[in-house]
C-alpha positions, 0 to 999 in steps of 0.5 A: 445481477443477471442478464444479457450484455447491452448498451447502457442508457446513461453517459460515462460523463454521468457515471463519472459525475455520480462517482465523484459525489460518492467520494471517488476522485477519478472514474473511467472505463477500460476495455477488458480485452487487449489491455496493455501490461496484462501479459507482463504479469506472467513474466513478473511471476516467472522471475520470482518477483511475486515471492510469497504473494500466493494470491497473485501467483494462484490467479495469474490466468484470471488476472490476464483475462477478466472474463474468467472473473466475470463471465460476459464481462465487457468493461471495467469501471475503474475509480481512483481515490486520493488518500494524501493528507496533511501529515508530513511525508516520510522524508520529512520524518527523518529525525532519530526515533521517528516511526514511518507508517505508510500513508495509506494505512493511517486511517480507515481500512480502504477495503471497507470504505471503498467497497461501500462506495462501490456498492452505492455506485453499482446501485446507481448503475442498476437504476440507470442501466435500463435492463439487467446486467452483471457486475462485481466490484473489487478493492485490491482484493480480487484477481484483477490488475487495477493499475493496468486497467486504470491506465487503459481507462485513461486515468494515468500512466504506470510510473517507473515505481509501478504506481499509477500516476495521474497528471493532476492528482499524482500517485497517492491513489487507491484504485478499485474496479467494477467488472461489468457486462455493460457495454460502455464507451472506454477511455484511451491510454495517456502518454507516459510522462516519467521522462528521464527521471529516476528519483524513485529508483535512486531513493529505494534503500533495497534497490527493489525497483530493479529496472524502470517499471519493474519492482521485485516485491521480495526486495520492497520494504512494503513486502518485507514489513507487511507480506512477510509472515515469518522472520525478516532475512538477516541480509534485509534487517538493517535495510528496514530503517525506520519503516515500521509498516510499508514504505512511501519513499518512491512516491515521496520523491516523485515530482508528480507528487510535489504539488499533489492535492490533499484530501479532507475526507476524514476517513483517511486522516491519521489515527492518533496512534500514527500521527507523529509516532515515535519508535519508543512510544510505539514500542512501549504501547501495550498490545491492547492499545495497538490492537485497538489502533489497527482495528478497521485499518489496513494494518489489521491483517498484519497483526500486532506481533508483526508490528513488534517484529518491525519495530524491533528492527527499526529501533536497532537501525535508529540512532535514537537513545530513547528507542534503544532504552525502550527496547532494552527494558524488560516487559510484562509478557502477560500484558503484551503476549506478542512479545512471546511470539517466537519470531518476535523473540528472535528479532528482539534478541537480534536487535538488542545485540545489534544495539549493544554491539554498536554501543561497545564499538562507539566506546565511552562518551567523551568526558565519561569516566566508567567505574 
């Protein structure tokens, strides 16, 4: 959409109202200049906290200046979408053998769902702007800093766990951004309301939140289980716990999420595979069935073999006899070729040794007489 920047012929209230009809739960407008925390990215990358997130490190300068992404950009329309559904929090799934899957990955791929909604919102803008303009939308895929722009739009504040927190909706939010050449009235930042709370820092098993508001991605279980494309470092394997994909712990304990509203939108409801999933059941599930369950899901790009790698570590960390038995079983490589992936082979071997060494250390069960 080409054309000069100009003042839109509609109100931001009308824009927000229409966004809500499309399935978004928040909508605001941020300026693209002098946005707080944009400069923070350069220091964060320099400290090595981005790890192998090359898509971030390659685009630092563009992320600091949205006009490099869209020439003539004047404003950013930021939307938030609740994905908090009725299934229990990770902390409520602490029974031995329970598998923890990050909440955002339970349903449909948010990239696809929200991109469709963005397309409809841009279509509405075209009908009501009164003149041509430029716009480009991103759903966690482009060189934009969604959280900084959302905070600048007044949708919430960036919490100590580095997620955006809205006072009414909490932090279970997908954020998406439309950069546009339209001149739009922008929102105002809201006050930080984290106060003296440190629950998110205290609960993190890897101390990835190295100080309030600063997360070392390379130590975060979401990075370790999702973004790490090779083996998990030996020092980190025992820390994976029951986190098979991602981690929600810092959001689980956030007081602003204690009464956060839930969505009834069916696209975010957990697929059958992930509802009350157990480690033993997932391990025994075939590659084909796992592949079907991650299709059109955020987990798709992680691939089945990385799920197997994570499952092996989670089973080793668990005290669940059923999960241990499942991992120690011989499997048909023809049925489940992911088990032949070199990284999976190494992690399964490590996990089996871990399980067996712990069994030896515990000794025989009371009352049991070994032959």
